[in-house]
N, C-alpha and C positions, 0 to 999 in steps of 0.2 A: 765924238770923243774916242780916241784910240787908247788902248792899254799902253803902259810904259814899255820901253824897248826890251827890258829883261823878260817881261811877261810875253811879249810877242815872240821872242826867241824860244821860250819854253813851249809855247803853243806850236811853233814851227817844228821843234824837235819831236814833239808828240805826234804831230801829223805826218812827219817824214817816217817815223818808226811804224806808224799804222799803215802807211802806203807801202813800205817795204814788206811788211807782213802780208798784206793783201796780194802783192805781186807773187810772193813765194807760195801762198795758198792757191792762187790761180794756176801757177805752173804745176803744182801737185795735182790739182783737179784735172788738168789736161792730161797728165800722165796716167791717172787712174781711169779716165774715160777711154784712153787708147788701150790700156790693159784690158778693160772690160770688153771692148770691141773685139780684141784679139781672142780673148777667152771664149766669147760667145761664138765667134767664127769657127774656132777649133772644135767646140762642142757640136755645132750644127753640121760641120763637115765630117765629124767622126774621128778627127785627128787625135783627140783625147776623149776618154770615156770616164764617167763617174763610177766609182766602185760599186755603189748599190745597184747599178744597172748591168754590171758585168757578172753577177752571180748566176750560176747555172740554175735553170728551172728544173726541178726534179720532183 
């Protein structure tokens, strides 16, 4: 037994919306991973420094 056509369309709309949201979140995750990689690389190479480690020891 299949649901009626209008219910099938409603389900398809919900699933399409969820799929679009998943794709957008996957893109955002990829961007955040790239940003993390770049920041860690800059910290390791000394290109940027954290303020708490730049204080003069006295």
